[in-house]
C-alpha positions as CSV (number, residue, x, y, z in Angstrom):
1,M,0.0,0.0,0.2
2,R,2.9,2.3,-0.6
3,T,4.9,3.4,-3.7
4,T,7.0,0.3,-4.5
5,S,10.1,-0.1,-2.2
6,M,11.8,-3.4,-1.2
7,L,14.2,-4.3,1.5
8,L,16.6,-7.4,1.2
9,D,18.1,-8.4,4.5
10,E,18.9,-4.9,6.2
11,D,21.1,-3.5,3.5
12,I,19.6,-3.5,0.3
13,L,16.7,-1.6,-1.2
14,I,15.0,-2.6,-4.6
15,D,13.7,0.7,-5.5
16,A,12.9,3.9,-3.1
17,G,9.2,4.7,-3.3
18,T,7.5,6.2,-0.4
19,G,7.6,2.7,1.9
20,V,10.9,3.6,3.0
21,G,9.3,6.1,5.0
22,D,8.4,3.7,6.7
23,L,12.0,2.3,8.6
24,S,13.0,3.5,11.3
25,I,16.2,5.9,11.1
26,E,18.4,3.6,12.5
27,A,16.9,1.2,9.6
28,M,18.0,3.7,7.0
29,A,21.1,4.1,8.1
30,K,21.9,0.1,7.9
31,I,20.9,0.4,3.9
32,D,24.1,0.6,1.4
33,H,22.8,-0.2,-1.7
34,I,19.7,0.9,-3.9
35,F,18.9,-1.1,-6.9
36,V,16.4,1.3,-9.2
37,T,14.6,-0.2,-11.9
38,H,13.7,3.0,-13.6
39,S,13.6,6.9,-13.0
40,H,9.9,7.3,-12.1
41,L,9.0,9.1,-9.2
42,D,7.2,6.7,-7.5
43,H,10.1,4.2,-7.2
44,I,12.8,6.9,-6.7
45,C,11.1,9.8,-4.3
46,S,12.8,8.4,-1.1
47,I,16.5,8.8,-2.7
48,P,17.2,12.3,-1.4
49,L,15.3,12.0,1.4
50,L,17.2,9.1,2.9
51,A,20.7,10.5,1.7
52,D,19.2,14.0,3.8
53,T,18.0,12.3,6.8
54,V,20.9,9.5,7.7
55,G,23.9,10.7,5.6
56,Q,25.5,11.9,8.0
57,R,25.6,9.1,10.4
58,R,26.7,6.5,8.1
59,G,30.2,7.2,7.3
60,R,30.3,6.0,3.8
61,P,28.0,6.2,0.7
62,F,24.8,4.7,-0.8
63,T,25.7,3.2,-3.7
64,I,22.8,3.5,-6.5
65,Y,22.6,1.0,-9.5
66,G,20.4,1.4,-12.1
67,L,21.0,1.8,-16.1
68,A,23.1,4.8,-17.3
69,S,19.8,6.2,-18.5
70,T,18.5,6.1,-14.9
71,L,21.0,7.1,-13.5
72,K,21.3,10.5,-15.8
73,M,17.7,11.5,-14.9
74,L,18.8,11.4,-11.5
75,Q,21.5,13.5,-11.6
76,T,20.1,15.9,-14.4
77,H,16.4,16.3,-12.5
78,I,16.8,15.2,-9.1
79,F,20.1,15.9,-7.5
80,N,21.1,19.2,-9.2
81,Y,20.7,22.0,-6.3
82,R,17.4,23.1,-7.9
83,I,15.6,19.7,-6.8
84,W,17.7,18.6,-4.3
85,P,21.2,19.3,-3.4
86,D,24.1,17.1,-5.3
87,F,24.7,14.5,-2.5
88,S,27.3,12.8,-5.1
89,V,29.8,15.4,-4.4
90,L,28.3,16.7,-0.9
91,P,29.3,17.5,2.0
92,S,32.5,16.9,-0.1
93,P,33.7,15.1,-3.3
94,D,35.9,12.6,-0.9
95,A,33.1,11.5,1.1
96,P,29.7,12.4,-0.4
97,Y,26.5,10.3,0.9
98,I,25.6,8.8,-2.5
99,R,28.0,7.4,-5.4
100,Y,26.6,5.8,-8.6
101,N,27.1,2.5,-10.4
102,E,26.0,1.8,-13.8
103,V,24.2,-2.1,-14.3
104,R,23.7,-3.0,-17.6
105,L,21.0,-5.5,-18.9
106,G,22.2,-8.8,-18.0
107,E,25.0,-7.8,-15.5
108,T,24.9,-9.7,-12.5
109,I,26.3,-7.9,-9.2
110,E,27.3,-9.9,-6.5
111,L,27.2,-8.7,-2.6
112,G,28.6,-11.3,-0.6
113,T,26.4,-14.4,-1.2
114,R,24.0,-12.3,-2.9
115,K,23.7,-12.4,-6.7
116,I,21.4,-9.7,-8.2
117,T,21.0,-9.3,-11.8
118,A,19.3,-6.9,-14.3
119,L,16.4,-8.3,-16.4
120,P,15.1,-6.6,-19.2
121,A,11.4,-4.4,-18.8
122,N,9.1,-2.9,-21.4
123,H,8.2,0.1,-20.1
124,V,8.0,4.0,-21.6
125,V,11.4,4.8,-20.2
126,P,14.0,2.5,-20.1
127,A,14.0,0.2,-17.0
128,V,14.9,-3.0,-15.8
129,G,13.5,-5.9,-13.4
130,Y,15.7,-7.9,-11.1
131,H,16.3,-11.5,-10.4
132,L,17.7,-11.9,-6.5
133,D,19.9,-15.2,-6.1
134,S,20.4,-16.0,-2.6
135,G,21.8,-19.7,-3.8
136,A,19.3,-21.3,-2.4
137,G,16.4,-19.8,-3.8
138,S,15.5,-16.8,-6.5
139,L,13.1,-14.2,-6.7
140,V,12.5,-12.2,-10.0
141,F,10.8,-8.8,-9.7
142,T,9.6,-7.8,-13.2
143,G,9.7,-3.5,-12.4
144,D,7.3,-1.6,-14.2
145,T,6.6,-3.2,-17.6
146,T,4.0,-4.6,-20.2
147,V,4.4,-7.5,-22.4
148,N,7.7,-8.5,-22.5
149,D,8.7,-11.5,-24.5
150,A,12.3,-11.1,-23.3
151,L,11.9,-11.3,-19.8
152,W,10.4,-15.2,-19.7
153,D,13.5,-16.9,-21.9
154,I,15.4,-15.7,-18.4
155,V,13.1,-16.5,-16.5
156,N,12.3,-20.1,-17.2
157,R,15.8,-20.9,-17.1
158,I,15.7,-19.8,-13.4
159,E,16.2,-23.5,-11.5
160,N,15.5,-22.4,-8.0
161,L,12.8,-19.8,-8.7
162,R,10.7,-19.4,-5.5
163,Y,8.8,-15.8,-6.2
164,L,7.7,-13.9,-9.0
165,I,6.3,-10.5,-8.1
166,I,4.8,-8.5,-11.1
167,E,2.9,-5.5,-11.7
168,T,-0.5,-5.0,-12.8
169,A,-1.3,-1.4,-12.4
170,F,-4.9,-0.9,-14.1
171,C,-8.2,-3.1,-14.2
172,D,-9.0,-4.1,-17.9
173,F,-11.6,-1.7,-17.9
174,D,-8.9,0.9,-18.5
175,R,-6.6,-1.5,-20.8
176,Y,-5.8,1.2,-23.5
177,L,-4.3,2.8,-20.8
178,A,-1.9,0.4,-19.4
179,I,-1.2,-0.4,-23.2
180,V,-0.5,3.1,-24.1
181,S,1.6,3.7,-20.2
182,K,2.9,0.2,-20.9
183,H,1.8,-1.5,-18.0
184,L,-0.1,-4.7,-17.0
185,C,-4.1,-5.3,-16.9
186,P,-5.3,-8.4,-15.9
187,S,-5.9,-9.9,-19.6
188,L,-2.5,-9.0,-20.4
189,L,-1.0,-10.3,-17.4
190,A,-3.0,-13.9,-18.3
191,G,-1.3,-13.7,-21.2
192,E,2.1,-13.1,-19.7
193,L,1.6,-15.6,-17.0
194,G,0.7,-18.1,-19.8
195,R,4.8,-17.9,-20.8
196,L,6.1,-19.1,-17.3
197,Q,7.1,-23.0,-17.5
198,R,8.1,-22.8,-13.8
199,P,6.1,-23.3,-10.6
200,A,6.6,-20.0,-8.5
201,E,4.5,-17.9,-5.9
202,I,2.7,-15.0,-7.7
203,Y,2.9,-11.9,-6.1
204,I,0.7,-8.6,-7.6
205,S,2.5,-5.1,-7.3
206,H,1.4,-1.6,-8.2
207,L,-2.4,-1.9,-7.9
208,K,-3.9,1.5,-8.0
209,P,-5.6,2.6,-4.7
210,G,-9.3,2.5,-4.9
211,E,-8.8,-0.3,-7.8
212,M,-7.1,-3.2,-6.2
213,E,-9.9,-5.1,-5.2
214,Q,-11.5,-5.0,-8.8
215,T,-8.1,-5.7,-10.5
216,M,-7.3,-9.0,-7.9
217,E,-11.2,-10.3,-8.7
218,E,-10.2,-9.9,-12.5
219,I,-6.9,-11.4,-12.0
220,S,-8.3,-14.3,-10.2
221,N,-11.3,-14.7,-13.2
222,K,-8.4,-15.0,-15.6
223,V,-5.1,-16.5,-14.2
224,Q,-6.5,-19.7,-12.7
225,T,-3.1,-21.7,-12.9
226,Y,-1.0,-19.7,-10.5
227,K,-3.6,-17.8,-7.9
228,P,-1.7,-14.6,-7.7
229,R,-1.8,-13.1,-4.6
230,M,-1.6,-9.3,-3.7
231,L,1.7,-8.1,-2.2
232,M,1.0,-6.4,0.9
233,H,2.7,-3.8,3.2
234,G,5.3,-5.1,5.2
235,Q,4.9,-8.7,3.8
236,V,8.0,-11.3,4.3
237,L,9.2,-13.2,1.5
238,E,12.5,-16.0,2.7
239,F,14.3,-17.3,0.1
């Protein structure tokens, strides 16, 4: 029930929407890495506030991972001294609050025993999803996407897949809006999940307030195989 943000263990964020605001200051200070799917506000809005709130407590910068174009959007439109200070050079260039790390499609970042791989997404701005692999199990988060042929070829090769979090931003009444904004609606979701060839628990993200019940009812009617459930605020998935 917040805009998109997920906490992996205690030190990694996957997107940084308004959900970050539910964390305590102590929990915020433990975050070291922020993987961003794309540049839209509902996925990045907490990054500037997070840096400002706990940057001085940490003694090391946050590392923000994303496509080159996504990082450029943050630098140009957010950390530009007009919207927010440029914390990539503040409080000093030698000890900034944030630093950037470009991620390329298909690239895997290893953080201890955890592997995070950028997956293809099909959205109105350059975007990725992420494959999170603990070794024992995997979670795939599609990010914001519409019909995405390239994704399923990759997902169907993940042998330890346990969870799939996939967006459905519109109900079928707004199918046209879903198509032009490159999101999913229940009928499009049904077609996408028909391509999934591995067992997994399916959770639905990006539901619009006021339309959640209707959208989930439509999903239940159209997707019989996996019985997708709504991703809940504060939900914990272990893998």
